[in-house]
C-alpha positions in Angstrom: 15.3 -6.9 -5.6 16.6 -9.8 -6.5 15.7 -12.0 -9.8 13.0 -14.1 -9.7 11.7 -16.9 -11.9 8.6 -16.5 -13.2 7.1 -19.2 -11.2 8.3 -17.4 -7.7 6.7 -14.3 -9.0 3.6 -15.8 -9.3 3.5 -17.5 -6.1 4.4 -13.8 -4.3 1.2 -12.8 -6.6 -0.9 -15.4 -5.1 0.4 -14.6 -1.4 -0.5 -10.9 -2.2 -3.7 -12.0 -3.5 -4.5 -14.6 -0.6 -3.0 -13.1 2.3 -1.9 -9.5 1.5 -3.2 -6.2 2.5 -2.4 -3.3 0.3 -3.9 0.2 1.9 -2.2 3.9 2.8 -1.6 4.2 6.1 -2.1 7.5 8.5 0.8 7.8 10.9 -0.6 11.1 13.5 2.0 13.3 14.4 1.3 14.5 17.8 3.0 17.3 17.8 0.9 20.9 17.2 2.2 22.3 14.0 2.5 19.1 12.0 -0.2 17.5 10.2 -0.5 13.5 9.7 1.4 11.7 7.3 0.2 8.9 5.2 2.3 6.1 3.2 1.8 3.2 1.0 1.8 -0.1 3.0 1.9 -3.6 1.6 1.5 -6.4 4.2 1.2 -10.1 3.9 0.7 -12.0 6.9 1.5 -15.8 7.7 2.7 -17.9 10.1 5.5 -19.4 8.3 8.6 -17.4 9.3 10.9 -19.0 6.9 8.5 -18.1 4.3 8.4 -13.9 5.3 12.0 -13.7 5.4 12.6 -15.2 2.5 9.7 -12.3 1.2 12.1 -9.7 3.3 15.2 -10.6 1.6 14.0 -11.0 -2.3 12.1 -7.8 -1.6 15.6 -6.2 0.1 13.4 -4.3 2.6 10.5 -4.3 5.0 9.9 -5.8 8.2 8.6 -8.6 9.9 6.0 -8.3 12.8 4.4 -10.5 15.4 1.6 -9.7 17.6 -1.1 -11.2 20.0 -4.4 -10.7 18.9 -8.0 -12.8 19.7 -7.1 -15.4 17.3 -3.7 -16.1 18.4 -0.4 -15.3 17.8 0.0 -13.3 14.0 2.9 -12.7 11.8 3.4 -10.6 8.7 5.8 -8.8 6.8 5.3 -5.0 6.0 6.8 -2.2 4.5 5.8 1.3 4.0 8.8 1.9 1.1 7.5 3.2 -1.9 9.9 2.0 -4.4 9.9 -1.7 -3.0 6.0 -1.5 -3.6 6.1 -0.2 -7.0 8.8 -2.7 -8.1 7.1 -5.7 -6.5 3.8 -4.6 -8.0 5.4 -4.4 -11.1 6.2 -7.9 -11.5 3.0 -9.5 -9.9 0.6 -7.4 -11.7 0.0 -9.5 -14.5 -0.6 -12.6 -11.7 -3.1 -10.4 -9.6 -6.8 -11.7 -9.3 -7.8 -10.5 -6.3 -6.0 -7.1 -5.2 -5.8 -6.1 -8.8 -7.9 -3.2 -8.3 -5.7 -2.4 -5.2 -3.2 -2.4 -7.2 -3.8 -0.1 -9.5 -4.9 2.1 -7.3 -1.7 2.2 -5.3 -0.2 3.1 -9.3 -1.9 6.1 -9.0 -1.5 7.2 -5.6 2.0 6.6 -6.1 2.3 8.9 -9.2 0.0 11.5 -6.9 2.8 11.5 -4.2 5.8 12.6 -7.2 3.9 15.2 -7.6 3.2 16.6 -4.2 6.2 17.7 -3.8 6.0 19.9 -6.7 2.7 20.5 -5.2 4.3 22.0 -2.3 6.8 24.4 -4.0 4.3 25.8 -6.4 1.4 26.7 -4.6 3.2 28.7 -1.8 3.0 32.1 -1.1 6.4 34.5 -0.6 6.3 33.4 3.4 5.4 29.6 2.4 1.8 29.2 3.1 -0.7 27.0 1.0 -2.4 29.6 -1.3 -6.3 29.6 -0.6 -8.0 27.8 -3.1 -5.4 24.4 -4.0 -5.8 21.3 -2.8 -4.0 20.3 0.1 -1.6 17.8 -0.7 -2.8 16.1 2.7 -6.4 16.1 1.3 -5.3 13.9 -1.3 -3.8 11.5 0.6 -6.6 11.4 3.0 -8.9 11.1 -0.2 -6.4 7.8 -1.6 -6.9 6.6 2.3 -10.5 6.5 2.3 -10.3 4.6 -1.2 -8.5 2.3 0.1 -10.7 2.0 3.3 -13.3 0.9 1.1 -11.2 -1.4 -1.1 -10.8 -3.2 2.2 -14.0 -3.6 4.0 -14.9 -7.2 4.9 -18.3 -8.4 5.5 -20.5 -5.0 4.8 -23.0 -4.4 2.3 -21.1 -1.5 1.4 -18.5 -3.7 0.2 -16.8 -2.1 -3.0 -17.9 -4.7 -6.4 -14.3 -5.7 -7.9 -16.3 -8.3 -10.5 -15.1 -11.3 -11.0 -11.1 -11.5 -9.9 -11.0 -14.9 -12.2 -12.3 -13.6 -15.4 -9.8 -13.4 -18.0 -8.2 -10.0 -17.7 
């Protein structure tokens, strides 16, 4: 990641707060024997392509997607790369107001992902099957998937109360 000034870090944090989406996405595997896979996800929507290319350049990865929606052309930068997401959030966390809870929850999820490989090795029998009574790694992922779904609800009475985003942290 390129070195950024404090002003640039604050600017990127503002983009995340205002136009960002932080979540865990589910990829449905279409084969009979594989389960769904889950990935951390960050996107920043903006119709200024130069801005999105700058984001992609400073983060050294990700992609820019364009699609037509009911509201017209939508353009966004997105990544599912855990190291890009973690490094960016470590820089921007002090500046975030609206998405602070999302980022803190993503840090928890990324820690779980690191431990997931150990779970897969330790909690299997000699034939490689998961031992009964042990929580499957995909169940842990699904729980975080649901947590982010609740955090990202819009215009709903069930919206999660994140408190006053502009209070002094």
